[in-house]
KESESE-850112 format. One line per 4 residues: number of its first residue (from 1); for each residue x, z, y of C-alpha. Coordinates in steps of 0.05 Angstrom, whole numbers. Layout:
BEGIN
NUM	X/Z/Y; ...
% end
This chain:
BEGIN
1	847/3388/2022; 911/3352/2025; 919/3295/1978; 982/3312/1930
5	977/3367/1884; 1027/3399/1837; 1018/3419/1771; 1036/3495/1767
9	1003/3506/1692; 946/3493/1648; 888/3530/1631; 891/3544/1550
13	833/3595/1538; 789/3643/1562; 813/3719/1562; 757/3778/1548
17	689/3783/1580; 705/3797/1647; 719/3714/1666; 795/3715/1666
21	839/3656/1642; 900/3641/1605; 948/3599/1627; 1003/3571/1609
25	1053/3574/1662; 1093/3502/1688; 1124/3528/1744; 1190/3566/1768
29	1152/3602/1811; 1094/3641/1772; 1102/3703/1808; 1088/3672/1878
33	1036/3618/1847; 991/3680/1808; 1003/3727/1867; 939/3760/1885
37	908/3714/1948; 950/3653/1925; 905/3583/1947; 899/3541/1875
41	862/3476/1860; 834/3464/1776; 838/3398/1753; 799/3369/1705
45	853/3313/1676; 792/3273/1658; 753/3259/1721; 796/3288/1768
49	752/3335/1796; 776/3380/1843; 747/3461/1851; 787/3503/1903
53	812/3574/1878; 838/3636/1899; 878/3678/1852; 841/3754/1852
57	898/3791/1806; 946/3759/1749; 991/3795/1694; 1042/3767/1649
61	1025/3772/1575; 1068/3742/1514; 1093/3677/1556; 1035/3667/1587
65	998/3691/1649; 926/3731/1650; 891/3712/1710; 824/3729/1755
69	799/3685/1800; 757/3712/1857; 680/3682/1843; 685/3688/1769
73	654/3748/1737; 643/3730/1663; 674/3682/1610; 609/3637/1608
77	635/3621/1692; 698/3601/1666; 697/3574/1591; 689/3505/1618
81	752/3503/1653; 791/3500/1581; 844/3442/1586; 843/3435/1664
85	899/3436/1694; 925/3492/1744; 957/3452/1817; 972/3474/1880
89	974/3436/1942; 1041/3411/1971; 1031/3452/2037; 1037/3515/1997
93	1101/3491/1965; 1156/3541/1986; 1223/3506/2013; 1278/3509/1965
97	1350/3530/1971; 1404/3463/1983; 1423/3438/1896; 1350/3461/1875
101	1301/3408/1867; 1228/3412/1850; 1210/3382/1785; 1170/3321/1819
105	1230/3300/1864; 1275/3285/1805; 1232/3249/1750; 1235/3174/1775
109	1308/3180/1805; 1361/3124/1782; 1427/3159/1750; 1483/3121/1756
113	1549/3137/1730; 1604/3152/1765; 1643/3089/1741; 1587/3051/1765
117	1542/3035/1708; 1462/3040/1706; 1438/3088/1657; 1359/3097/1670
121	1310/3131/1706; 1293/3209/1684; 1226/3212/1649; 1220/3288/1636
125	1260/3355/1655; 1264/3395/1594; 1282/3473/1588; 1307/3496/1530
129	1349/3551/1551; 1416/3571/1590; 1408/3508/1635; 1358/3447/1643
133	1362/3369/1605; 1350/3312/1642; 1317/3260/1599; 1345/3197/1626
137	1299/3131/1592; 1347/3070/1575; 1324/3001/1590; 1354/2987/1511
141	1376/3047/1458; 1355/3115/1450; 1343/3160/1516; 1399/3207/1539
145	1394/3273/1547; 1431/3313/1607; 1449/3380/1614; 1439/3390/1690
149	1503/3428/1705; 1566/3409/1748; 1620/3379/1699; 1554/3327/1681
153	1508/3319/1750; 1558/3304/1815; 1505/3285/1862; 1427/3282/1882
157	1403/3242/1927; 1331/3260/1931; 1314/3205/1993; 1342/3155/1950
161	1312/3172/1879; 1385/3169/1859; 1427/3214/1813; 1503/3207/1809
165	1528/3231/1744; 1592/3248/1700; 1584/3227/1629; 1618/3278/1573
169	1653/3250/1521; 1594/3250/1460; 1532/3240/1514; 1518/3171/1494
173	1526/3169/1426
% end
């Protein structure tokens, strides 16, 4: 198993008696991640115990996914995994088109305005609706919420962990 694992969901509960789990997805590629045969990893957030698993079947249900993994036939076999994370190995990550990024590539990037002012570092990405919102932690003051739109985000340099933005009127208030 590779060292780099990326969270794609959280196991929130069991479903029924036949070993299915309710997964809260944390991925834009849920259909691919939960496809039959997908190789994933259960990770205990407390002990970092890792258990490789294979998706047997999945279906979307009320903004969650009900997933059955190969080798688990009964609720008693899966109940202990409630609260664990579901991750994917780096080798199974999809190649993204230009100007699209994984969250882990954006979080931690420094943010600089087009006028050269250092704003801070991206700490979180919110997905409230039409577009993502990047939360920039500032060294002093409250965080800045930057909408991920063309008028604001001018350049994203993943290699150098640097993002250039244009601050619209009212964004820093």
